[in-house]
Backbone atoms as SQL, in Angstrom:
CREATE TABLE atoms (id INTEGER PRIMARY KEY, chain TEXT, resi INTEGER, resn TEXT, atom TEXT, x REAL, y REAL, z REAL);
INSERT INTO atoms VALUES
  (1, 'A', 1, 'MET', 'N', 1.123, -94.220, -54.159),
  (2, 'A', 1, 'MET', 'CA', 1.282, -92.839, -54.586),
  (3, 'A', 1, 'MET', 'C', 2.000, -92.063, -53.492),
  (4, 'A', 2, 'ALA', 'N', 3.018, -91.327, -53.854),
  (5, 'A', 2, 'ALA', 'CA', 3.801, -90.545, -52.897),
  (6, 'A', 2, 'ALA', 'C', 3.025, -89.325, -52.446),
  (7, 'A', 3, 'ALA', 'N', 3.231, -88.962, -51.200),
  (8, 'A', 3, 'ALA', 'CA', 2.571, -87.769, -50.668),
  (9, 'A', 3, 'ALA', 'C', 3.168, -86.529, -51.324),
  (10, 'A', 4, 'THR', 'N', 2.328, -85.538, -51.504),
  (11, 'A', 4, 'THR', 'CA', 2.794, -84.275, -52.072),
  (12, 'A', 4, 'THR', 'C', 3.631, -83.554, -51.030),
  (13, 'A', 5, 'GLU', 'N', 4.814, -83.137, -51.432),
  (14, 'A', 5, 'GLU', 'CA', 5.709, -82.441, -50.526),
  (15, 'A', 5, 'GLU', 'C', 5.242, -80.997, -50.352),
  (16, 'A', 6, 'ALA', 'N', 5.113, -80.577, -49.095),
  (17, 'A', 6, 'ALA', 'CA', 4.701, -79.207, -48.813),
  (18, 'A', 6, 'ALA', 'C', 5.867, -78.267, -49.095),
  (19, 'A', 7, 'LYS', 'N', 5.566, -77.159, -49.728),
  (20, 'A', 7, 'LYS', 'CA', 6.580, -76.148, -50.015),
  (21, 'A', 7, 'LYS', 'C', 6.619, -75.163, -48.861),
  (22, 'A', 8, 'PRO', 'N', 7.793, -74.598, -48.569),
  (23, 'A', 8, 'PRO', 'CA', 7.917, -73.728, -47.398),
  (24, 'A', 8, 'PRO', 'C', 7.091, -72.449, -47.480),
  (25, 'A', 9, 'PHE', 'N', 6.783, -71.990, -48.667),
  (26, 'A', 9, 'PHE', 'CA', 5.964, -70.787, -48.815),
  (27, 'A', 9, 'PHE', 'C', 5.428, -70.769, -50.242),
  (28, 'A', 10, 'PRO', 'N', 4.276, -70.140, -50.429),
  (29, 'A', 10, 'PRO', 'CA', 3.743, -70.060, -51.798),
  (30, 'A', 10, 'PRO', 'C', 4.508, -69.019, -52.614),
  (31, 'A', 11, 'LEU', 'N', 4.583, -69.245, -53.885),
  (32, 'A', 11, 'LEU', 'CA', 5.237, -68.283, -54.768),
  (33, 'A', 11, 'LEU', 'C', 4.257, -67.181, -55.129),
  (34, 'A', 12, 'GLU', 'N', 4.719, -65.952, -55.102),
  (35, 'A', 12, 'GLU', 'CA', 3.894, -64.835, -55.524),
  (36, 'A', 12, 'GLU', 'C', 4.159, -64.592, -57.000),
  (37, 'A', 13, 'VAL', 'N', 3.101, -64.683, -57.794),
  (38, 'A', 13, 'VAL', 'CA', 3.238, -64.480, -59.229),
  (39, 'A', 13, 'VAL', 'C', 2.228, -63.452, -59.696),
  (40, 'A', 14, 'ASN', 'N', 2.565, -62.763, -60.761),
  (41, 'A', 14, 'ASN', 'CA', 1.674, -61.800, -61.386),
  (42, 'A', 14, 'ASN', 'C', 1.019, -62.511, -62.569),
  (43, 'A', 15, 'GLY', 'N', -0.150, -63.077, -62.331),
  (44, 'A', 15, 'GLY', 'CA', -0.853, -63.821, -63.368),
  (45, 'A', 15, 'GLY', 'C', -1.229, -62.963, -64.554),
  (46, 'A', 16, 'ALA', 'N', -1.497, -61.684, -64.329),
  (47, 'A', 16, 'ALA', 'CA', -1.852, -60.788, -65.426),
  (48, 'A', 16, 'ALA', 'C', -0.693, -60.608, -66.392),
  (49, 'A', 17, 'ARG', 'N', 0.512, -60.770, -65.899),
  (50, 'A', 17, 'ARG', 'CA', 1.714, -60.653, -66.731),
  (51, 'A', 17, 'ARG', 'C', 2.081, -61.999, -67.347),
  (52, 'A', 18, 'GLY', 'N', 1.402, -63.063, -66.927),
  (53, 'A', 18, 'GLY', 'CA', 1.699, -64.388, -67.443),
  (54, 'A', 18, 'GLY', 'C', 2.753, -65.128, -66.650),
  (55, 'A', 19, 'GLU', 'N', 3.011, -64.674, -65.432),
  (56, 'A', 19, 'GLU', 'CA', 3.990, -65.359, -64.596),
  (57, 'A', 19, 'GLU', 'C', 3.404, -66.638, -64.025),
  (58, 'A', 20, 'VAL', 'N', 4.260, -67.636, -63.876),
  (59, 'A', 20, 'VAL', 'CA', 3.869, -68.939, -63.347),
  (60, 'A', 20, 'VAL', 'C', 4.926, -69.375, -62.343),
  (61, 'A', 21, 'GLY', 'N', 4.486, -69.911, -61.222),
  (62, 'A', 21, 'GLY', 'CA', 5.419, -70.423, -60.224),
  (63, 'A', 21, 'GLY', 'C', 5.888, -71.820, -60.593),
  (64, 'A', 22, 'LEU', 'N', 7.136, -72.100, -60.284),
  (65, 'A', 22, 'LEU', 'CA', 7.720, -73.418, -60.544),
  (66, 'A', 22, 'LEU', 'C', 8.708, -73.731, -59.434),
  (67, 'A', 23, 'TRP', 'N', 8.507, -74.867, -58.786),
  (68, 'A', 23, 'TRP', 'CA', 9.461, -75.345, -57.791),
  (69, 'A', 23, 'TRP', 'C', 10.305, -76.434, -58.433),
  (70, 'A', 24, 'VAL', 'N', 11.602, -76.285, -58.377),
  (71, 'A', 24, 'VAL', 'CA', 12.523, -77.341, -58.784),
  (72, 'A', 24, 'VAL', 'C', 13.225, -77.768, -57.506),
  (73, 'A', 25, 'ASP', 'N', 12.808, -78.917, -56.995),
  (74, 'A', 25, 'ASP', 'CA', 13.242, -79.400, -55.698),
  (75, 'A', 25, 'ASP', 'C', 12.848, -78.352, -54.663),
  (76, 'A', 26, 'LYS', 'N', 13.795, -77.735, -53.980),
  (77, 'A', 26, 'LYS', 'CA', 13.460, -76.707, -52.976),
  (78, 'A', 26, 'LYS', 'C', 13.749, -75.306, -53.483),
  (79, 'A', 27, 'VAL', 'N', 13.927, -75.176, -54.792),
  (80, 'A', 27, 'VAL', 'CA', 14.267, -73.884, -55.391),
  (81, 'A', 27, 'VAL', 'C', 13.019, -73.279, -56.035),
  (82, 'A', 28, 'PRO', 'N', 12.538, -72.152, -55.496),
  (83, 'A', 28, 'PRO', 'CA', 11.370, -71.501, -56.086),
  (84, 'A', 28, 'PRO', 'C', 11.770, -70.595, -57.251),
  (85, 'A', 29, 'LEU', 'N', 11.025, -70.713, -58.344),
  (86, 'A', 29, 'LEU', 'CA', 11.243, -69.862, -59.511),
  (87, 'A', 29, 'LEU', 'C', 9.924, -69.247, -59.938),
  (88, 'A', 30, 'VAL', 'N', 10.010, -68.112, -60.583),
  (89, 'A', 30, 'VAL', 'CA', 8.864, -67.541, -61.287),
  (90, 'A', 30, 'VAL', 'C', 9.306, -67.424, -62.733),
  (91, 'A', 31, 'ILE', 'N', 8.521, -68.046, -63.624),
  (92, 'A', 31, 'ILE', 'CA', 8.842, -67.986, -65.042),
  (93, 'A', 31, 'ILE', 'C', 7.757, -67.211, -65.779),
  (94, 'A', 32, 'ALA', 'N', 8.132, -66.669, -66.906),
  (95, 'A', 32, 'ALA', 'CA', 7.185, -65.989, -67.786),
  (96, 'A', 32, 'ALA', 'C', 7.646, -66.221, -69.214),
  (97, 'A', 33, 'ALA', 'N', 6.703, -66.472, -70.089),
  (98, 'A', 33, 'ALA', 'CA', 7.016, -66.728, -71.495),
  (99, 'A', 33, 'ALA', 'C', 7.066, -65.410, -72.255),
  (100, 'A', 34, 'GLU', 'N', 8.021, -64.575, -71.873),
  (101, 'A', 34, 'GLU', 'CA', 8.222, -63.305, -72.581),
  (102, 'A', 34, 'GLU', 'C', 8.870, -63.602, -73.922),
  (103, 'A', 35, 'LEU', 'N', 8.575, -62.792, -74.920),
  (104, 'A', 35, 'LEU', 'CA', 9.070, -63.069, -76.267),
  (105, 'A', 35, 'LEU', 'C', 10.590, -63.088, -76.347),
  (106, 'A', 36, 'GLY', 'N', 11.271, -62.232, -75.619),
  (107, 'A', 36, 'GLY', 'CA', 12.728, -62.247, -75.625),
  (108, 'A', 36, 'GLY', 'C', 13.281, -63.569, -75.113),
  (109, 'A', 37, 'GLY', 'N', 12.721, -64.052, -74.020),
  (110, 'A', 37, 'GLY', 'CA', 13.151, -65.338, -73.460),
  (111, 'A', 37, 'GLY', 'C', 12.818, -66.497, -74.380),
  (112, 'A', 38, 'LEU', 'N', 11.618, -66.460, -74.960),
  (113, 'A', 38, 'LEU', 'CA', 11.243, -67.516, -75.910),
  (114, 'A', 38, 'LEU', 'C', 12.171, -67.510, -77.117),
  (115, 'A', 39, 'SER', 'N', 12.554, -66.330, -77.559),
  (116, 'A', 39, 'SER', 'CA', 13.472, -66.219, -78.682),
  (117, 'A', 39, 'SER', 'C', 14.827, -66.838, -78.342),
  (118, 'A', 40, 'ARG', 'N', 15.314, -66.581, -77.129),
  (119, 'A', 40, 'ARG', 'CA', 16.594, -67.162, -76.720),
  (120, 'A', 40, 'ARG', 'C', 16.510, -68.683, -76.637),
  (121, 'A', 41, 'VAL', 'N', 15.399, -69.210, -76.098),
  (122, 'A', 41, 'VAL', 'CA', 15.218, -70.670, -76.043),
  (123, 'A', 41, 'VAL', 'C', 15.170, -71.241, -77.452),
  (124, 'A', 42, 'SER', 'N', 14.386, -70.615, -78.313),
  (125, 'A', 42, 'SER', 'CA', 14.235, -71.080, -79.691),
  (126, 'A', 42, 'SER', 'C', 15.574, -71.085, -80.428),
  (127, 'A', 43, 'THR', 'N', 16.349, -70.029, -80.268),
  (128, 'A', 43, 'THR', 'CA', 17.655, -69.941, -80.922),
  (129, 'A', 43, 'THR', 'C', 18.598, -71.012, -80.389),
  (130, 'A', 44, 'ARG', 'N', 18.626, -71.165, -79.071),
  (131, 'A', 44, 'ARG', 'CA', 19.514, -72.155, -78.459),
  (132, 'A', 44, 'ARG', 'C', 19.189, -73.570, -78.941),
  (133, 'A', 45, 'LEU', 'N', 17.884, -73.856, -79.118),
  (134, 'A', 45, 'LEU', 'CA', 17.452, -75.200, -79.533),
  (135, 'A', 45, 'LEU', 'C', 17.351, -75.353, -81.041),
  (136, 'A', 46, 'GLU', 'N', 17.576, -74.253, -81.767),
  (137, 'A', 46, 'GLU', 'CA', 17.463, -74.243, -83.226),
  (138, 'A', 46, 'GLU', 'C', 16.080, -74.690, -83.706),
  (139, 'A', 47, 'CYS', 'N', 15.046, -74.174, -83.030),
  (140, 'A', 47, 'CYS', 'CA', 13.668, -74.483, -83.420),
  (141, 'A', 47, 'CYS', 'C', 13.353, -73.808, -84.744),
  (142, 'A', 48, 'LYS', 'N', 12.574, -74.473, -85.558),
  (143, 'A', 48, 'LYS', 'CA', 12.218, -73.943, -86.875),
  (144, 'A', 48, 'LYS', 'C', 10.849, -73.263, -86.879),
  (145, 'A', 49, 'SER', 'N', 10.077, -73.451, -85.790),
  (146, 'A', 49, 'SER', 'CA', 8.746, -72.848, -85.734),
  (147, 'A', 49, 'SER', 'C', 8.303, -72.738, -84.280),
  (148, 'A', 50, 'LEU', 'N', 7.245, -71.974, -84.072),
  (149, 'A', 50, 'LEU', 'CA', 6.657, -71.879, -82.736),
  (150, 'A', 50, 'LEU', 'C', 6.108, -73.232, -82.310),
  (151, 'A', 51, 'ALA', 'N', 5.548, -73.970, -83.256),
  (152, 'A', 51, 'ALA', 'CA', 5.022, -75.303, -82.948),
  (153, 'A', 51, 'ALA', 'C', 6.145, -76.219, -82.446),
  (154, 'A', 52, 'ASP', 'N', 7.304, -76.146, -83.086),
  (155, 'A', 52, 'ASP', 'CA', 8.455, -76.952, -82.673),
  (156, 'A', 52, 'ASP', 'C', 8.874, -76.574, -81.254),
  (157, 'A', 53, 'LEU', 'N', 8.946, -75.279, -80.980),
  (158, 'A', 53, 'LEU', 'CA', 9.309, -74.811, -79.642),
  (159, 'A', 53, 'LEU', 'C', 8.299, -75.291, -78.609),
  (160, 'A', 54, 'PHE', 'N', 7.008, -75.167, -78.915),
  (161, 'A', 54, 'PHE', 'CA', 5.959, -75.580, -77.979),
  (162, 'A', 54, 'PHE', 'C', 6.050, -77.073, -77.683),
  (163, 'A', 55, 'VAL', 'N', 6.233, -77.892, -78.708),
  (164, 'A', 55, 'VAL', 'CA', 6.321, -79.344, -78.521),
  (165, 'A', 55, 'VAL', 'C', 7.523, -79.700, -77.652),
  (166, 'A', 56, 'ARG', 'N', 8.639, -79.047, -77.897),
  (167, 'A', 56, 'ARG', 'CA', 9.841, -79.362, -77.141),
  (168, 'A', 56, 'ARG', 'C', 9.727, -78.923, -75.684),
  (169, 'A', 57, 'LEU', 'N', 9.059, -77.798, -75.431),
  (170, 'A', 57, 'LEU', 'CA', 8.878, -77.348, -74.049),
  (171, 'A', 57, 'LEU', 'C', 7.827, -78.176, -73.320),
  (172, 'A', 58, 'SER', 'N', 6.694, -78.424, -73.957),
  (173, 'A', 58, 'SER', 'CA', 5.634, -79.174, -73.287),
  (174, 'A', 58, 'SER', 'C', 5.987, -80.652, -73.164),
  (175, 'A', 59, 'GLY', 'N', 6.853, -81.132, -74.048),
  (176, 'A', 59, 'GLY', 'CA', 7.308, -82.513, -73.974),
  (177, 'A', 59, 'GLY', 'C', 8.498, -82.691, -73.052),
  (178, 'A', 60, 'VAL', 'N', 8.924, -81.635, -72.430),
  (179, 'A', 60, 'VAL', 'CA', 10.045, -81.566, -71.499),
  (180, 'A', 60, 'VAL', 'C', 11.279, -82.314, -71.991),
  (181, 'A', 61, 'GLU', 'N', 11.653, -82.006, -73.203),
  (182, 'A', 61, 'GLU', 'CA', 12.945, -82.465, -73.703),
  (183, 'A', 61, 'GLU', 'C', 14.000, -81.904, -72.752),
  (184, 'A', 62, 'VAL', 'N', 15.012, -82.669, -72.456),
  (185, 'A', 62, 'VAL', 'CA', 15.994, -82.261, -71.444),
  (186, 'A', 62, 'VAL', 'C', 16.643, -80.920, -71.797),
  (187, 'A', 63, 'ALA', 'N', 17.165, -80.779, -73.003),
  (188, 'A', 63, 'ALA', 'CA', 17.818, -79.520, -73.388),
  (189, 'A', 63, 'ALA', 'C', 16.830, -78.361, -73.362),
  (190, 'A', 64, 'ALA', 'N', 15.594, -78.613, -73.770),
  (191, 'A', 64, 'ALA', 'CA', 14.576, -77.563, -73.777),
  (192, 'A', 64, 'ALA', 'C', 14.224, -77.137, -72.354),
  (193, 'A', 65, 'THR', 'N', 14.162, -78.081, -71.457),
  (194, 'A', 65, 'THR', 'CA', 13.828, -77.774, -70.067),
  (195, 'A', 65, 'THR', 'C', 14.916, -76.911, -69.425),
  (196, 'A', 66, 'VAL', 'N', 16.158, -77.280, -69.622),
  (197, 'A', 66, 'VAL', 'CA', 17.266, -76.496, -69.057),
  (198, 'A', 66, 'VAL', 'C', 17.301, -75.103, -69.686),
  (199, 'A', 67, 'ALA', 'N', 17.133, -75.033, -71.003),
  (200, 'A', 67, 'ALA', 'CA', 17.143, -73.734, -71.684),
  (201, 'A', 67, 'ALA', 'C', 15.992, -72.858, -71.204),
  (202, 'A', 68, 'ALA', 'N', 14.813, -73.449, -71.019),
  (203, 'A', 68, 'ALA', 'CA', 13.655, -72.672, -70.576),
  (204, 'A', 68, 'ALA', 'C', 13.845, -72.147, -69.157),
  (205, 'A', 69, 'ILE', 'N', 14.365, -72.970, -68.276),
  (206, 'A', 69, 'ILE', 'CA', 14.623, -72.495, -66.912),
  (207, 'A', 69, 'ILE', 'C', 15.622, -71.332, -66.965),
  (208, 'A', 70, 'ASP', 'N', 16.631, -71.474, -67.779),
  (209, 'A', 70, 'ASP', 'CA', 17.645, -70.425, -67.892),
  (210, 'A', 70, 'ASP', 'C', 17.085, -69.138, -68.501),
  (211, 'A', 71, 'CYS', 'N', 16.290, -69.259, -69.549),
  (212, 'A', 71, 'CYS', 'CA', 15.860, -68.081, -70.317),
  (213, 'A', 71, 'CYS', 'C', 14.510, -67.494, -69.908),
  (214, 'A', 72, 'LEU', 'N', 13.659, -68.285, -69.265),
  (215, 'A', 72, 'LEU', 'CA', 12.314, -67.801, -68.934),
  (216, 'A', 72, 'LEU', 'C', 12.156, -67.411, -67.466),
  (217, 'A', 73, 'THR', 'N', 13.159, -67.660, -66.633),
  (218, 'A', 73, 'THR', 'CA', 13.073, -67.307, -65.214),
  (219, 'A', 73, 'THR', 'C', 13.151, -65.790, -65.057),
  (220, 'A', 74, 'VAL', 'N', 12.145, -65.228, -64.390),
  (221, 'A', 74, 'VAL', 'CA', 12.135, -63.789, -64.129),
  (222, 'A', 74, 'VAL', 'C', 12.444, -63.475, -62.664),
  (223, 'A', 75, 'ARG', 'N', 12.283, -64.480, -61.788),
  (224, 'A', 75, 'ARG', 'CA', 12.667, -64.341, -60.381),
  (225, 'A', 75, 'ARG', 'C', 13.074, -65.707, -59.859),
  (226, 'A', 76, 'GLY', 'N', 14.102, -65.713, -59.029),
  (227, 'A', 76, 'GLY', 'CA', 14.573, -66.952, -58.434),
  (228, 'A', 76, 'GLY', 'C', 15.977, -67.292, -58.921),
  (229, 'A', 77, 'ASP', 'N', 16.559, -68.279, -58.290),
  (230, 'A', 77, 'ASP', 'CA', 17.931, -68.682, -58.585),
  (231, 'A', 77, 'ASP', 'C', 17.916, -69.782, -59.643),
  (232, 'A', 78, 'LYS', 'N', 17.948, -69.378, -60.902),
  (233, 'A', 78, 'LYS', 'CA', 17.841, -70.338, -62.003),
  (234, 'A', 78, 'LYS', 'C', 19.028, -71.297, -62.040),
  (235, 'A', 79, 'LEU', 'N', 20.207, -70.856, -61.653),
  (236, 'A', 79, 'LEU', 'CA', 21.366, -71.756, -61.655),
  (237, 'A', 79, 'LEU', 'C', 21.231, -72.839, -60.591),
  (238, 'A', 80, 'ALA', 'N', 20.712, -72.478, -59.419),
  (239, 'A', 80, 'ALA', 'CA', 20.469, -73.476, -58.369),
  (240, 'A', 80, 'ALA', 'C', 19.387, -74.456, -58.817),
  (241, 'A', 81, 'ALA', 'N', 18.380, -73.952, -59.516),
  (242, 'A', 81, 'ALA', 'CA', 17.307, -74.823, -60.007),
  (243, 'A', 81, 'ALA', 'C', 17.842, -75.806, -61.043),
  (244, 'A', 82, 'ILE', 'N', 18.667, -75.328, -61.960),
  (245, 'A', 82, 'ILE', 'CA', 19.243, -76.210, -62.974),
  (246, 'A', 82, 'ILE', 'C', 20.124, -77.252, -62.309),
  (247, 'A', 83, 'ASP', 'N', 20.877, -76.850, -61.293),
  (248, 'A', 83, 'ASP', 'CA', 21.736, -77.785, -60.576),
  (249, 'A', 83, 'ASP', 'C', 20.920, -78.846, -59.835),
  (250, 'A', 84, 'ALA', 'N', 19.751, -78.468, -59.314),
  (251, 'A', 84, 'ALA', 'CA', 18.906, -79.392, -58.553),
  (252, 'A', 84, 'ALA', 'C', 17.983, -80.230, -59.443),
  (253, 'A', 85, 'LEU', 'N', 17.892, -79.888, -60.712),
  (254, 'A', 85, 'LEU', 'CA', 16.941, -80.523, -61.629),
  (255, 'A', 85, 'LEU', 'C', 17.177, -82.026, -61.754),
  (256, 'A', 86, 'LYS', 'N', 16.081, -82.776, -61.597),
  (257, 'A', 86, 'LYS', 'CA', 16.084, -84.228, -61.769),
  (258, 'A', 86, 'LYS', 'C', 14.881, -84.584, -62.642),
  (259, 'A', 87, 'LEU', 'N', 14.889, -85.783, -63.180),
  (260, 'A', 87, 'LEU', 'CA', 13.781, -86.206, -64.037),
  (261, 'A', 87, 'LEU', 'C', 12.435, -86.127, -63.322),
  (262, 'A', 88, 'LYS', 'N', 12.408, -86.316, -62.010),
  (263, 'A', 88, 'LYS', 'CA', 11.147, -86.259, -61.263),
  (264, 'A', 88, 'LYS', 'C', 10.520, -84.866, -61.292),
  (265, 'A', 89, 'HIS', 'N', 11.289, -83.827, -61.631),
  (266, 'A', 89, 'HIS', 'CA', 10.765, -82.459, -61.682),
  (267, 'A', 89, 'HIS', 'C', 10.159, -82.109, -63.041),
  (268, 'A', 90, 'PHE', 'N', 10.316, -82.971, -64.032),
  (269, 'A', 90, 'PHE', 'CA', 9.911, -82.632, -65.384),
  (270, 'A', 90, 'PHE', 'C', 8.401, -82.479, -65.554),
  (271, 'A', 91, 'THR', 'N', 7.607, -83.192, -64.775),
  (272, 'A', 91, 'THR', 'CA', 6.152, -83.033, -64.858),
  (273, 'A', 91, 'THR', 'C', 5.755, -81.616, -64.448),
  (274, 'A', 92, 'ALA', 'N', 6.335, -81.120, -63.357),
  (275, 'A', 92, 'ALA', 'CA', 6.039, -79.759, -62.905),
  (276, 'A', 92, 'ALA', 'C', 6.545, -78.733, -63.917),
  (277, 'A', 93, 'CYS', 'N', 7.696, -79.006, -64.519),
  (278, 'A', 93, 'CYS', 'CA', 8.244, -78.096, -65.537),
  (279, 'A', 93, 'CYS', 'C', 7.308, -78.030, -66.738),
  (280, 'A', 94, 'ALA', 'N', 6.836, -79.177, -67.200),
  (281, 'A', 94, 'ALA', 'CA', 5.925, -79.206, -68.359),
  (282, 'A', 94, 'ALA', 'C', 4.664, -78.405, -68.072),
  (283, 'A', 95, 'ALA', 'N', 4.103, -78.572, -66.879),
  (284, 'A', 95, 'ALA', 'CA', 2.888, -77.843, -66.515),
  (285, 'A', 95, 'ALA', 'C', 3.146, -76.335, -66.462),
  (286, 'A', 96, 'ALA', 'N', 4.279, -75.940, -65.885),
  (287, 'A', 96, 'ALA', 'CA', 4.600, -74.515, -65.780),
  (288, 'A', 96, 'ALA', 'C', 4.852, -73.906, -67.155),
  (289, 'A', 97, 'PHE', 'N', 5.602, -74.599, -68.014),
  (290, 'A', 97, 'PHE', 'CA', 5.875, -74.071, -69.352),
  (291, 'A', 97, 'PHE', 'C', 4.582, -73.941, -70.149),
  (292, 'A', 98, 'SER', 'N', 3.719, -74.951, -70.064),
  (293, 'A', 98, 'SER', 'CA', 2.448, -74.899, -70.794),
  (294, 'A', 98, 'SER', 'C', 1.570, -73.762, -70.292),
  (295, 'A', 99, 'ALA', 'N', 1.530, -73.570, -68.967),
  (296, 'A', 99, 'ALA', 'CA', 0.724, -72.484, -68.404),
  (297, 'A', 99, 'ALA', 'C', 1.267, -71.126, -68.839),
  (298, 'A', 100, 'ALA', 'N', 2.593, -70.975, -68.838),
  (299, 'A', 100, 'ALA', 'CA', 3.192, -69.695, -69.246),
  (300, 'A', 100, 'ALA', 'C', 2.923, -69.434, -70.730),
  (301, 'A', 101, 'LEU', 'N', 3.079, -70.450, -71.556),
  (302, 'A', 101, 'LEU', 'CA', 2.828, -70.293, -72.996),
  (303, 'A', 101, 'LEU', 'C', 1.361, -70.014, -73.287),
  (304, 'A', 102, 'SER', 'N', 0.469, -70.564, -72.484),
  (305, 'A', 102, 'SER', 'CA', -0.966, -70.391, -72.744),
  (306, 'A', 102, 'SER', 'C', -1.398, -68.937, -72.640),
  (307, 'A', 103, 'HIS', 'N', -0.638, -68.126, -71.914),
  (308, 'A', 103, 'HIS', 'CA', -0.971, -66.701, -71.804),
  (309, 'A', 103, 'HIS', 'C', -0.898, -66.003, -73.154),
  (310, 'A', 104, 'HIS', 'N', -0.145, -66.566, -74.086),
  (311, 'A', 104, 'HIS', 'CA', -0.054, -65.985, -75.420),
  (312, 'A', 104, 'HIS', 'C', -1.213, -66.429, -76.317),
  (313, 'A', 105, 'PHE', 'N', -1.918, -67.485, -75.907),
  (314, 'A', 105, 'PHE', 'CA', -2.952, -68.064, -76.761),
  (315, 'A', 105, 'PHE', 'C', -4.330, -68.028, -76.127),
  (316, 'A', 106, 'ASP', 'N', -4.516, -67.275, -75.063),
  (317, 'A', 106, 'ASP', 'CA', -5.784, -67.328, -74.334),
  (318, 'A', 106, 'ASP', 'C', -6.883, -66.479, -74.939),
  (319, 'A', 107, 'GLY', 'N', -6.616, -65.787, -76.031),
  (320, 'A', 107, 'GLY', 'CA', -7.652, -64.993, -76.687),
  (321, 'A', 107, 'GLY', 'C', -7.876, -63.637, -76.066),
  (322, 'A', 108, 'ASP', 'N', -7.088, -63.290, -75.070),
  (323, 'A', 108, 'ASP', 'CA', -7.223, -61.992, -74.410),
  (324, 'A', 108, 'ASP', 'C', -6.850, -60.894, -75.405),
  (325, 'A', 109, 'GLU', 'N', -7.706, -59.932, -75.526),
  (326, 'A', 109, 'GLU', 'CA', -7.482, -58.866, -76.496),
  (327, 'A', 109, 'GLU', 'C', -6.795, -57.660, -75.870),
  (328, 'A', 110, 'GLY', 'N', -6.320, -57.812, -74.653),
  (329, 'A', 110, 'GLY', 'CA', -5.612, -56.709, -74.010),
  (330, 'A', 110, 'GLY', 'C', -6.567, -55.751, -73.345),
  (331, 'A', 111, 'ASN', 'N', -6.079, -54.621, -72.984),
  (332, 'A', 111, 'ASN', 'CA', -6.858, -53.608, -72.293),
  (333, 'A', 111, 'ASN', 'C', -7.379, -52.623, -73.319),
  (334, 'A', 112, 'ALA', 'N', -8.525, -52.929, -73.915),
  (335, 'A', 112, 'ALA', 'CA', -9.099, -52.097, -74.983),
  (336, 'A', 112, 'ALA', 'C', -9.407, -50.690, -74.493),
  (337, 'A', 113, 'GLU', 'N', -9.843, -50.586, -73.244),
  (338, 'A', 113, 'GLU', 'CA', -10.162, -49.272, -72.685),
  (339, 'A', 113, 'GLU', 'C', -8.936, -48.377, -72.636),
  (340, 'A', 114, 'ALA', 'N', -7.809, -48.901, -72.164),
  (341, 'A', 114, 'ALA', 'CA', -6.570, -48.127, -72.100),
  (342, 'A', 114, 'ALA', 'C', -6.044, -47.815, -73.497),
  (343, 'A', 115, 'ALA', 'N', -6.194, -48.772, -74.412),
  (344, 'A', 115, 'ALA', 'CA', -5.714, -48.538, -75.789),
  (345, 'A', 115, 'ALA', 'C', -6.511, -47.412, -76.444),
  (346, 'A', 116, 'ALA', 'N', -7.812, -47.390, -76.228),
  (347, 'A', 116, 'ALA', 'CA', -8.646, -46.333, -76.804),
  (348, 'A', 116, 'ALA', 'C', -8.276, -44.987, -76.200),
  (349, 'A', 117, 'GLU', 'N', -8.024, -44.980, -74.914),
  (350, 'A', 117, 'GLU', 'CA', -7.655, -43.736, -74.219),
  (351, 'A', 117, 'GLU', 'C', -6.305, -43.227, -74.734),
  (352, 'A', 118, 'ALA', 'N', -5.360, -44.127, -74.969),
  (353, 'A', 118, 'ALA', 'CA', -4.035, -43.731, -75.450),
  (354, 'A', 118, 'ALA', 'C', -4.097, -43.191, -76.881),
  (355, 'A', 119, 'ALA', 'N', -5.062, -43.670, -77.656),
  (356, 'A', 119, 'ALA', 'CA', -5.171, -43.238, -79.053),
  (357, 'A', 119, 'ALA', 'C', -5.756, -41.824, -79.158),
  (358, 'A', 120, 'THR', 'N', -6.400, -41.354, -78.115),
  (359, 'A', 120, 'THR', 'CA', -7.033, -40.024, -78.181),
  (360, 'A', 120, 'THR', 'C', -6.088, -38.937, -77.761);
């Protein structure tokens, strides 16, 4: 088993916003599964459903992985990451995409207190 490579610094992510850190080789990225980005990935891949999009991202299909890095990156050099991308990075990509997508399915009902205050 290969030793885990130490990264030069930890990525700062806003977990409340659904951000997830992803290292592609030595390129740090922060991704988030925002609906606009997911829509661009889905359109680019011609997905017919959310289930299709999820399977393609979590299964790290090559085109889906490149599209997701391009469309879901909110911080970092996505072009450098795509250029550095190798098959050995796909496990980390799958984990990051799944973690980002899970923020949409975690059952969180939002900030009910703020919503009630805004309604008054």
